[in-house]
N, C-alpha and C positions, 0 to 999 in steps of 0.2 A: 774487422771483418766478421768476427763471431757475432758482434752486436747487430750488424747489418743483416746477417743471415737470420738471426732470431726475430728481427722486426719483420722481415719478409715472410717468415713462416707464420707469424701472427696475422698477416694480411690475407692469407689464403682463405677462400670462402668456406663458410660452414655449410656443408651440403646436407640437406635433409634426406630422409629416407625415401626410397623409391615410391612411385605412384602408379595408380591405375587410371582408367579413363575418368576424367573429372565429373563430379556430380552424380555418378551412378551408384547403385547399391554396391557395397564393397564386402570383402571378407568379414565375417562376424555376424552374418545374418541378413536376410532380405530387407529388414527394416532399418539397416544402417546405411546412411547416406554419407559418402565421402566428399568433402569440400576441399579443393586444392587451391592454396593461396601461394602465389609467387611474390617474393619480396627480395630486397637487397639489404642484408644486415649491415654492411659497411657504409651504405648510403644513408647516413643518419638523418637526412631530411625526410625520410619515409617511415621513421620508427613508429609513428602512431598508427600505421597500417601494417607494420612489420615487426621489427625486433621488440619494441616496447609492448606492443599489443600482444605479441606471443608470450612475453615474460609475465604479463599481468594475468593472462588466461581469461581476459574479458570476453573474447569471442566465444570460447568454449562454454563459458557460463551461460551466456545468452542462448547459445544453441541448445544447451541442456534444458533450459526452460522451455524453449520452443518445442523440443523433442517430446517433453512430457505432455505438452498440450496436444501434440499430433500423434502420440503413440509410436514414435520411432526414435532411433538414435542417430546422432550426427558425429562424424569424426573429421577432424581437421588435419590435413597434411600441409606442412609448411615447407616450401622449396626455396632455398637460398641461392641467389645468383649475384654475379659481379655487376651486371648491367641490365638494362631493360630489354635488350634484344632477345635473349633466350626466353624471357617471360612471354614476349609477343609470339615467338615461334610456338611455344607450348599452348598458348591461348588459341592460335589459329588452327592448331591440330586438335583442339577440343580437349586438351589434357590439363589445362589450368583454368579455373573459374574466375578468380579475382587476382589482380596484380597491382603493384605500385611501381611507379617509375617517373622519370623526369619529363619535363614538358616536350622536348624534342622527341624522345622515344614514344611518348604518348601520341604525338601526331603521326609518327611512323606506324604505330600500332593501329590507329584509326584508319589511316590510308590503306594499309595492306588488308585490313579486315573488310573494308568497303570494296576493294578490288576483288577479293576472293568471293564475296557475296554469300548468300544463304545464311546458314547458322554461324558463320564466322564473324558477323557484325559485333562490334564492341561499343561500349559507352564509357565516357569519362563521367564519374559520378561524385567525386569529392576531391578536395585538395588536402595534402598532408601538411607541408610547410612551404614557405615562399620567402623571397627577398625582392622587393619592388625595384631595386637597382641592379640586380644581377650578381650580387656579391657572393653567391654560393659557388661560383665557378672562378677559377684562377689559373694563371700560367706561372709555374715555378721553375727555377733553374738551380743548378748546384751552387753552393756557397762561393766557390772559386771562379764561377763564370764571369767573363768580362762583360756580359750583356747588361745594359742598363735600361733599355726599352725594347719593345717588341721588334722594332726595326733592326736591332742587332741580331735577331734570329734569321735574318735573310740568308738564304743559302745553307742553313743549318737543318738539323733533324729534330722534329718535334713529335713526341709520342702523345697520342690521344685515342679515345674510343670514337671512331667515326660514327656520326649520327647522334652522339650524346650532346648534352647541354654544354659540357666542357669544350667539345670540338666546335660547336656553334659559336661560343663566346670567342674562341681564338680566331676563327675565320672572320667574324664581324669586326673584331678589334683590329686585326691585321689590315683589313680594308681601310680602316680609319687612318692608317699610316701610309696609305697609297700603295699597299702591297697586295699580292694575289696569293692566297694559300695553295692554289693549284699549280703555281708556277715558281714562286719565290721562296719556297720552303719545302723540305722533304717531310711528308706526313707518314708516320708509322701508325697503322691501325692496331692498337694493342689494348688488352685488358689493363685496368689501372695498376694492378700489382706488378704486371710485367713492365709497364712503363716506369714505375717507381724504381724497379731494379735496373732498368736501362739508364735512367738518370744518374743513379749512384755509381754505376760502372763506367760511365762516359759514353755509353752507346746511344744516348739521346742528349741533345743540348737543352731541351725544354720539355716540360710535361704540362699539358693542358687538360685539366680534369675537374670533376665536380666534387662537391662535399662528400666525404671529409678528407680526401686525399691531400689537397694543398696544406690544410691545417695540420694534418698528421706529420707530414714530412718536415714542415717548418718548425712545428713544436718539438720534434726530435732533433732539431739542429742540423738536418740533412739537406735543407734547401732554403731558398728565400723567394719571396714573391716578386716576380717581374712585372706582372700585370694583374690588377685587381678587377674582377668582373664588375664591381660596383661602379667603375669608371664608365662602363658602357651605358648604364642607365636604362637597360632593358629588363623588365621583370622576368624572374625565373622561378619556377616552382616544381613541385612533385605532386602527383595525384594518384587516385585510385581508378582503375579501369576494370570493367566487368564484361564478360561475354553476354550479349543481349539475350541469347537463347537461354542461358542460365538464369538471368534476371527475370525473364518472363515466366520461366518454369518455377522458380523458387524465390519470389519477391520477398517473402518473409525472412529468408536466409540473408538476402542482401541487406534488408533493414536491420537484421541482427548484427551484421558486420559493421554497418555505419553507426549504429548505436554504440557498439564496442569501440569503434574508432573515436567517437566523441568521449567515451570514458577515458581512453588513453590520452587524448588531447587535453582533457581537463586535468588529469593526473600530472601530466608534464608541466603544464602552466602553473599548477598549484604548488608543486614541489620539484622544480627543475634539477636540483642537486641530486635528489633521490632517483629521479628518472635517468639522469646522466650516469649515475653509478650502476643502475640496472642495465643500461645499454652497454656500458663499458665491460661489465661482467659477462654479458652474453656474446660480445664480439671480440674481446681481446684488445679493443682500442683503448688508448689512455683516456681516463675519465676527464682529464684536463682538455683534451681535444674535443671530446663529445660536448662538454660544457661550453666550449668556445662557440659552437654552433647552436646548441639546444638549450643553453642556459638562459637566465634572466637577461633580457635585452640582447639575446644571442643573434648571430647572423641570420638565423632562420626564425621566422614568425610562424607559430603553429596555430592554424585554424582550419576549418573544414569547408568553408563556403567557397564557391567558385566565383571570386570577385570579378567585377567588370574589368579591372586592370589586367587580370589574368586571362580573361577571354580575349581582350584586345591583343595581349601578347601572343596568344595562339594565332590570331589572324595575321599578325606581323610576321610570325615565324614560318607560316606556310610557304609564301613565295621564296623566302630565303632558303629553306630546306630544299625546295625544288631546284633553286639555282645552283646548289652545290652537289646535286645529283643523288641525294639520299631519300628523296620523296618522289617516287615515280608517278604518282597520281595525287593531285590535290585532294585534301580531305574535306568532306562536307561537314563543316563545324556545326551546322544547325541540327544535324541528326546525330553527331558524335557526342556533343556536350549535353548531358541530361542531369540537371541539378534538382529534379523533382524529388528523388529519394532522400538526398541529404537535406533539402529544405524541410521535408516532413519530419525527418529525424531531429533537426535542430528546433523545430517548433514544439517538440515534446520535452525540451530540457532548457536549463538556464543558459544564458549567453556565455560564450567563451571569452575569457579575459586574458590576453597574452601576458606572460610574466614580465615584470619590470623591476628595475633596481630601485629600491626604496631604503629608507632608514636615515641614519645620521653618520656623517663623516667624522669619525672621532678625532682624527689628527687635525683637520682644518676646522672642526667645531661648527659645522653647518649642515643643514638638511640636504639630502640628495634629491634634487627636484628636476634637473635638466637632463632628459634622456639622451640629448645630443652630445653631452659631455661626460655623463656618469660612467664609472668603471668599477672594477672589483679587484681586490687582492685576496688571493686564497693562500692562507698560511698552513703549512703542513702541521697536522695535529688538530686543526680546527675543522669543525663539521661543515661550516659554510663560509663562503667568501665574505670579506668585509666590503661594504659599499664605500665608494669614494666619489666626491662631488664632481671632480674634473681632472684633466690630465696632470696638472701641476700638483694637485692634492694627492694623486696616485703616486707620483714620484716622492713626495714628502712621506707618504705612508710607507713606501718601500724603504726609505732611508731610516725611518723610525724603527724598522724591524731588523736592523743590522744584527747579525748573529743568529737570526732565525731563518729556517729554510722556507722559501716561498714556492709553493706548488705552481702557481700561475698568477699573472696579473693581466687583466683584460682592460682595454681602453678603445674608444671609438676613433677612427681615422678623422683627422681634422678637416679633410676635404670632402669626403663623401659618407662618413659615418660608419664605415665597415669596422666592426669590432675585431680586434686582433690581439695577439700576445704583445704586451708592452715591451718586453725585452727583445722582440724581433722587429719592432717598428724602427723607422728612421725618424730621429727626433730633431726638431728645429727649435732653437732659442730665438725669440723675437721680443726684444725690449723687456726681458725678465719673465716672459711667458713662454711655456714649453708646449709645443704642438707635435703630436705623433702622426706619422704617415706610414701607410702600409708598404709603399714602394719608394725606392730611391728617386724615381722619376718625379713622383708627386712632390716629394720634399724639395727637390731642386727647382721645380716649377714655382713653388711658393717662395723660396729664397730669391729667385730671379725677380720676383715682383715686389719684394719688400726690402728696402734698404736697411742694412744692419742685421738682418736675419742670417743665421748660420746653422749648418748642420753640426750637431754635437753627438758624441757617443752616448749610449744609454747610461753607462756608469757615470759619466760626467753630468748628465742631466739629473740623475738621482742625487749626486753630490751637491749640485748647485741650486736645486729647486728650493 
C-alpha cells in the first residue's frame, strides 16, 4: 500500500506558478512581455514542446536573442496540466498563448475556438510526436482481472478522460467488437491519475488512457495491456496549437518557439537516453517508461511536420468526435491547420532524423538492421541499452546476463510492431522461434492460426531461446 501511495504521489501534476493575462506586459517593466505556455509534463509525447523544451531552456535562449534585437525582455510562464482540456479553456480565455495536446483535444480546441469567434481563434502549427498505428493509447486492466478482450469489459466500469485520444481509442475499438460505449459499459470521466488509483483499488475494471500512463502502470507491474491501440490502425499524434491573435501580433515569438521545438526534437533524436533521463528527472516518471516511448525506435516518433497521414487522421476523427458528443460543432480544418510557420522553420535547418536502433548484437554476433525486429536490453550500471537483432536474440542476451540486474528490455510486438517491455509481453514459441505479443488476445490469435505454436512464460522463453 505504501508503494502504491508513493507512486500516485509521484503522478500528481507539477503545477507551475500563477499567471497573468497572456502576451501582455507583465511585472518587471513595461518592456517585459510574458508568454504563457500550457503543456502536459506526464504526456511525454509532447516533451519537445513541453517538459524537455523547458529543461533545455531553448525557448528562453531564443527569446533572449529576439529581445536584444527588439530592445525588450521576454519572460516564459510554463503551466503544467494533466490533459488538454484545461489548456484549451485557458486559451479561449486569452490566458495561454501556446499549448500542446493530443489530436482529439486539438480538434476540440479548434472547434470551440471557431464557435467562440473573434480573438479566440486558434491554429495547429506543428506536431510533437506520433504513431501511425495508434499505439500511443492503450486499455489496461489489473493483473488479476479475468478480462482477456475488450468484450469482457461489457457491463463493467472503465475510467478514461472523455474527449482524450485514450477515450477515442477505446470507443472505436469497442465498436469493432460490436459494442456501444454509451450503452454496454460504464464510463467514468476522470483525470489519468485518478483513474490509475481507481484501477488499483478495484473501483474501475479498466483504464483507457494515452501515453505514458499504460506503460507506467504496466512497467510498475500494476497492470497489463488488454488492448493495444496499435491494433486499431488509426494514426495518433500530439501537436502545438497557438492563439491566432497572438501569432498575428507576435509572429517572431511563434517562430522562436518553433525553432526551439526543432532544437528539442533534434536533441531527443540525437541522444534519446539523455533526453529520457532529463524528462524523468523533471517529471518523476521512471526513466525506463520514458525511454519506452521516447527512446530509439520508441513507440513515439518525434518530428515537427504536419504529415499528410496526420491531416487525414484529423479529418477521420471529426465525424467520430461529433458522433460521441464531445464535438458540438465540426471544425474547419482548412483554417485550423496552418503549417506555414513550421515549414519556414524547417527550411532554415537540417532535416530531422528519428532515432533508430543500430550497432552489433554481441550475443548473436550480427548487425542490427531490421527495425521491425530490433530491440534493446538495458543493464543496470550501463549508460546505454544494448542493441539486439531480433526477439530470439533478446532472449539469449537476457539469459547471458544471468546474475546481473536488467533495468528494462524492449522488443517490438510480432503482430503490429508496438515496442513494449519484453518481460510484460505474452510470448509464443513456434518451431523454435519466439514471438512477443503485447496482449494475450493477439498471442492466442497467432496460436490459433499456427499448428504447434504455444504460449510460454517469459522465464521459459529466456531459458529455451
